[in-house]
Each structure stands twice: as C-alpha cells, then as structure tokens.
C-alpha positions in Angstrom: 35.6 -197.0 -127.2 38.2 -198.3 -125.5 38.1 -199.9 -121.6 40.7 -198.7 -119.6 41.6 -201.1 -116.1 43.3 -199.5 -113.3 44.8 -201.8 -110.3 45.1 -201.2 -106.7 48.2 -203.0 -104.9 48.2 -202.7 -101.3 50.2 -204.9 -98.4 48.2 -205.8 -95.7 50.5 -206.9 -92.2 48.4 -208.5 -90.0 50.0 -206.5 -87.1 52.2 -204.1 -86.6 54.7 -207.0 -85.1 54.9 -207.6 -88.8 56.4 -204.1 -89.9 60.1 -203.6 -90.0 61.5 -201.8 -86.9 61.8 -198.0 -88.2 58.3 -198.3 -89.8 56.8 -199.3 -86.3 58.7 -196.1 -85.0 56.9 -194.0 -86.9 53.9 -195.4 -86.7 54.3 -195.0 -82.6 55.1 -191.2 -83.6 51.5 -191.5 -85.4 49.8 -192.8 -82.2 51.5 -190.3 -80.2 50.1 -187.3 -82.8 46.5 -188.7 -82.9 46.3 -188.7 -79.1 46.7 -185.3 -79.0 44.5 -184.5 -81.8 41.5 -181.9 -81.2 38.5 -183.7 -82.4 35.5 -182.6 -79.9 33.0 -182.7 -82.7 33.4 -186.0 -84.0 35.3 -187.9 -81.6 37.1 -189.6 -84.2 41.4 -188.7 -83.7 43.6 -189.1 -86.4 47.8 -188.7 -86.1 50.1 -188.5 -89.0 53.9 -189.1 -88.7 56.3 -188.3 -91.6 60.3 -189.6 -92.4 61.7 -187.1 -94.2 64.7 -187.4 -96.4 66.9 -185.7 -93.7 66.0 -188.6 -90.9 63.7 -185.6 -89.4 60.1 -187.1 -88.2 57.1 -184.7 -88.9 54.1 -185.2 -86.9 50.5 -183.7 -87.2 47.1 -184.4 -86.2 43.4 -183.6 -87.1 42.1 -180.1 -85.8 38.4 -179.4 -86.2 36.3 -176.3 -85.3 32.5 -175.7 -85.0 32.8 -174.3 -88.6 33.3 -177.8 -89.9 35.0 -177.0 -93.0 37.6 -174.7 -91.6 39.2 -178.1 -89.6 42.5 -179.6 -91.3 43.1 -183.1 -91.5 46.2 -184.8 -89.9 48.0 -185.7 -93.2 47.9 -182.1 -94.5 48.6 -180.9 -91.3 52.1 -182.8 -91.2 52.8 -182.4 -94.8 52.2 -178.7 -94.9 54.4 -178.1 -92.0 57.2 -180.6 -93.6 57.1 -178.2 -97.2 56.9 -175.3 -94.5 60.1 -176.0 -92.9 61.8 -178.3 -95.0 60.9 -177.1 -98.7 63.3 -179.1 -100.5 63.2 -182.2 -98.0 60.9 -185.6 -99.4 58.7 -187.4 -97.4 59.3 -191.0 -97.9 57.2 -192.8 -95.4 54.2 -191.5 -94.0 52.2 -193.6 -90.7 48.8 -192.6 -90.3 46.5 -194.0 -87.2 42.9 -193.5 -86.8 40.7 -193.9 -83.8 37.2 -193.3 -82.7 36.4 -192.5 -79.3 32.7 -194.1 -80.2 33.6 -197.5 -81.7 36.2 -199.7 -82.0 38.4 -198.9 -85.2 40.7 -202.1 -86.1 40.9 -201.8 -89.7 43.4 -199.8 -92.0 42.0 -196.3 -92.6 43.4 -195.0 -95.7 43.4 -190.8 -96.5 40.4 -188.6 -97.2 39.9 -187.1 -100.4 41.7 -184.0 -100.2 44.4 -185.6 -98.5 45.0 -188.1 -101.0 45.5 -185.0 -103.5 47.6 -183.0 -100.9 49.5 -185.9 -101.0 50.1 -186.7 -104.6 51.0 -182.8 -104.9 54.1 -183.6 -102.6 55.1 -186.8 -105.0 55.2 -184.7 -107.9 56.9 -181.7 -106.7 59.3 -184.0 -105.0 59.1 -186.8 -107.9 59.5 -189.6 -105.5 57.1 -192.3 -104.1 56.1 -191.6 -100.8 55.0 -195.1 -99.1 52.0 -195.0 -97.0 50.9 -197.4 -93.9 48.1 -197.1 -92.4 46.0 -198.3 -89.9 42.9 -197.6 -87.1 43.5 -197.4 -83.5 44.8 -201.2 -83.4 44.5 -204.2 -86.1 45.9 -204.6 -89.5 47.8 -202.0 -91.4 48.0 -201.6 -95.1 50.7 -200.1 -97.0 50.8 -198.4 -100.6 54.2 -198.3 -102.1 53.0 -194.5 -103.7 49.9 -192.5 -103.7 49.1 -193.3 -106.5 47.8 -197.0 -105.9 44.9 -194.5 -103.5 44.2 -191.5 -105.9 45.5 -192.9 -109.6 43.6 -191.1 -111.5 45.3 -188.2 -110.2 44.4 -184.2 -110.7 47.9 -182.8 -111.2 49.4 -179.1 -112.8 49.5 -181.0 -116.3 46.0 -180.1 -116.5 45.8 -176.5 -116.0 
C-alpha cells in the first residue's frame, strides 16, 4: 500500500478591496450576472464572469427549471458560451459570486462538482490554468490558481 497526500492551496482575501483592480471589475460583472439569474425555486442566484485571452468578458448565471436537472449553473453557462463563441480562445480568469435571497451568503462559495468538471475540461483543452475567484454575495474572496486545487483527481480523456 502507498499513501498519497493531496494538498490544496487557496488564497483568501478579506474583501474585494484587497484584490487587483482588474479582478474587482471582473467580480462586478459576476455580481451583475448574479442579479439576472433565473432562480425561482432555490432563490439562490449565482453569477460568473470570464476574462478571455482576447480581452472579452463573458458572463453567465444560473438558469433553473421546474424539472430540476434541466437547469444549468452560472459557471457552465459562461464556459459553454465562451467555448461556442471563441473556440480557440483561452479563459484566463473566472469570477463567481453566489447569493441566497433567503440567507446571508458572506463566505466563499466554490463551484459545484459538475462545474468543476466542466472547468477542468477547458483547462485541459487550452493547456493552461484558469484562475478562479469565488465568494458569496459579500465578504471574503477565495482564489485558486487552477481548477486542480478544487478537483485534484480530475476525470479526463486519458481514462477513456
């Protein structure tokens, strides 16, 4: 038997004020996207904003459906749009903000498992990491330099 130790490194910023100006702008776009989310069932709005290598900013938000599995998360909405519109483009950074209409969300809220898998696919496709900044509606911001920190044992094409 062999023991494997997996470590994750995240950077925690106490507030938006500690972030670089360009990341604050990207997070503001995620806030705007969050406000436009369609979440009548969960009342949990999520917004995502992607900075592309061509300078474009792509946003997405969660879209719910009465048939719950038919909805789509903000991160995947943005990533799939970016992949559709800029198939050779690279995603440099992603900002995510999640907020409940029923509770205070003031701690960093990371992407769900399905979104982590989708982000992993695009990191592999572009052969470059995506810096991911995530937070609640307010409060601290977490940063991961790559999806690998959030999903270290990634399922990819090498196993197919």
